[in-house]
C-alpha positions in Angstrom: 15.4 -69.9 47.6 13.4 -70.9 50.8 12.2 -68.2 53.1 14.7 -69.1 55.8 17.5 -68.5 53.3 16.1 -65.1 52.4 16.0 -64.3 56.1 19.6 -65.2 56.3 20.3 -62.9 53.3 18.7 -60.1 55.3 20.9 -60.8 58.3 24.0 -60.9 56.1 23.1 -57.4 54.7 22.6 -56.1 58.2 26.1 -57.4 59.0 27.5 -55.9 55.8 26.0 -52.6 56.8 27.9 -52.7 60.1 31.1 -53.3 58.2 30.5 -50.3 56.0 29.7 -48.3 59.1 33.0 -49.4 60.7 35.0 -48.5 57.6 33.2 -45.1 57.5 34.4 -44.4 61.0 38.0 -45.4 60.1 38.0 -43.1 57.0 36.5 -40.3 59.0 39.0 -40.5 61.8 42.1 -41.4 59.8 45.2 -39.4 60.9 48.2 -39.2 58.6 51.2 -37.1 57.6 51.5 -36.5 53.8 54.0 -38.8 52.2 54.9 -42.4 53.2 52.8 -42.2 56.3 49.7 -41.3 54.3 50.3 -44.3 52.0 50.5 -46.6 55.0 47.4 -45.2 56.6 45.1 -45.0 53.6 46.0 -48.1 51.7 44.3 -50.5 54.1 41.1 -48.4 53.9 41.2 -48.7 50.1 41.7 -52.5 50.2 38.8 -52.9 52.7 36.5 -50.8 50.5 37.4 -52.9 47.5 36.7 -56.1 49.5 33.3 -54.8 50.6 32.5 -53.8 47.0 33.2 -57.4 45.9 31.0 -58.7 48.7 28.0 -56.5 47.9 28.2 -57.6 44.2 28.0 -61.2 45.4 25.0 -60.3 47.6 23.2 -58.6 44.7 23.7 -61.6 42.4 22.4 -64.0 45.1 19.3 -61.9 45.8 18.6 -61.4 42.1 18.8 -65.1 41.4 16.5 -66.0 44.4 12.8 -66.5 44.7 12.7 -63.0 46.2 12.8 -61.5 42.7 9.2 -62.8 42.3 8.0 -61.1 45.4 6.1 -57.9 45.1 8.3 -54.9 45.9 11.6 -56.7 45.3 12.6 -54.5 42.3 13.1 -51.4 44.6 15.3 -53.5 46.9 17.4 -54.8 44.0 17.9 -51.3 42.5 18.8 -50.0 45.9 21.4 -52.8 46.4 22.8 -51.9 42.9 23.2 -48.3 44.1 25.2 -49.6 47.1 27.6 -51.2 44.6 28.0 -47.8 42.9 28.5 -46.0 46.3 31.0 -48.6 47.5 33.0 -48.3 44.2 33.0 -44.5 44.4 34.3 -44.8 48.0 37.2 -46.9 46.7 37.8 -44.4 43.9 37.9 -41.5 46.4 40.4 -43.3 48.6 42.5 -44.0 45.5 42.3 -40.3 44.6 43.5 -39.5 48.1 46.6 -41.7 47.5 47.1 -40.1 44.1 47.0 -36.6 45.6 49.5 -37.7 48.3 53.0 -36.0 47.8 55.5 -38.8 47.6 59.1 -38.3 48.6 60.9 -40.0 45.8 64.1 -38.7 44.2 63.7 -36.4 41.2 65.1 -37.1 37.7 68.8 -36.9 37.3 70.0 -33.4 36.9 67.2 -31.9 39.0 67.9 -30.7 42.5 66.3 -32.4 45.4 63.5 -30.6 47.1 64.6 -28.5 50.1 62.5 -28.3 53.2 60.6 -25.2 52.0 59.5 -26.9 48.8 58.6 -30.0 50.7 56.4 -28.1 53.1 54.7 -26.3 50.2 54.0 -29.5 48.5 52.4 -31.0 51.6 50.3 -27.8 52.2 49.0 -28.0 48.6 48.2 -31.7 48.8 46.4 -31.8 52.2 43.2 -30.0 51.1 42.8 -32.3 48.1 43.4 -35.4 50.2 41.0 -34.2 52.9 38.3 -33.6 50.3 38.7 -37.1 48.8 38.6 -38.7 52.2 35.4 -36.8 53.1 33.8 -37.9 49.8 34.8 -41.5 50.6 33.3 -41.3 54.1 30.0 -39.9 52.6 29.7 -42.8 50.1 30.4 -45.3 52.9 27.6 -43.8 54.9 25.3 -44.2 52.0 26.3 -47.9 51.7 25.4 -48.4 55.4 22.0 -46.9 54.9 21.4 -48.8 51.7 22.2 -52.2 53.2 20.0 -51.7 56.2 17.2 -50.5 53.9 17.4 -53.6 51.7 17.6 -56.0 54.6 14.5 -54.4 56.2 12.7 -54.4 52.8 13.3 -58.2 52.4 11.8 -58.9 55.8 8.8 -56.6 55.1 8.1 -57.9 51.6 8.2 -61.5 52.8 5.8 -60.8 55.6 3.4 -59.1 53.2 3.6 -62.0 50.8 2.8 -64.5 53.6 -0.2 -62.4 54.6 -1.6 -62.4 51.1 -1.1 -66.1 50.7 -3.0 -67.0 53.9 -6.8 -67.6 53.4 -9.1 -65.3 55.2 -11.0 -67.2 57.9 -14.3 -66.0 59.1 -15.2 -66.6 62.7 -18.9 -67.3 63.3 -20.5 -68.7 66.4 -22.2 -72.2 66.3 -25.9 -72.4 65.7 -28.0 -72.9 68.8 -29.6 -76.3 69.5 -33.3 -76.9 70.4 -32.2 -77.4 74.1 -30.3 -74.1 74.1 -33.4 -72.4 72.7 -35.3 -73.7 75.7 -32.9 -72.2 78.2 -33.8 -68.9 79.8 -32.6 -66.0 77.8 -32.2 -68.2 74.7 -35.8 -68.2 73.4 -36.0 -68.0 69.7 -37.2 -64.7 68.4 -41.0 -64.5 68.0 -42.3 -64.5 64.6 -43.6 -61.1 63.6 -47.4 -60.9 63.9 -49.4 -59.5 61.1 -50.9 -56.1 61.8 -54.5 -56.5 63.2 -57.2 -55.1 61.0 -58.8 -52.1 62.6 -62.1 -52.9 64.3 -65.0 -51.4 62.4 -67.4 -49.4 64.5 -71.0 -49.8 63.5 -72.8 -46.5 63.1 -76.6 -46.6 62.8 -77.8 -44.9 59.7 -80.2 -42.0 60.4 -83.9 -42.9 59.8 -85.8 -41.0 57.2 -88.6 -38.6 58.3 -91.3 -40.9 56.7 -90.4 -43.8 58.9 -90.4 -41.6 62.0 -94.0 -40.4 61.2 -95.2 -43.9 60.6 -94.0 -44.9 64.1 -95.8 -42.0 65.8 
């Protein structure tokens, strides 16, 4: 896969992170009344989570089958994206659990009395904490998905930049050699050759004359 396609993959992951972030906000702020209203409010959230899970699986397969898999550091990104698949799936499971904990208003089996208002209120009161917990767990998983997608997208860009730097040859910048004319210019004289150290000058010292020679001269 050419580098520009990998750059597009990174952009798609950033966009997918924003979708996870938007779904996280919807799950966190959802308002419902237990029963039919809860089913209507939570079902679209579950369907969106499942849609995002399918999309992230496709992104994982595309990245794993691209040239990026041969880039140093790509394994960590692929493993992180696989963990996003898990988190997205868990978010969908939590939303489904919230629907399962929802107290539905269907009629009982024949021969059993219908719930009166007191029983209905008690069922709702019992279900709400369970539903709230499942929705909070779903929101947490979606937040992890957002972080994971941004992390992988940034990792792709970083790893590609590092690979390009390693592939570029190192160019040494040296100045051109001076010509003879430049040597003749003021301030551009070639360095003088080092002179050999001068031998120390020997000082002649007259040897003292012997006493016999001195007497002969007298």
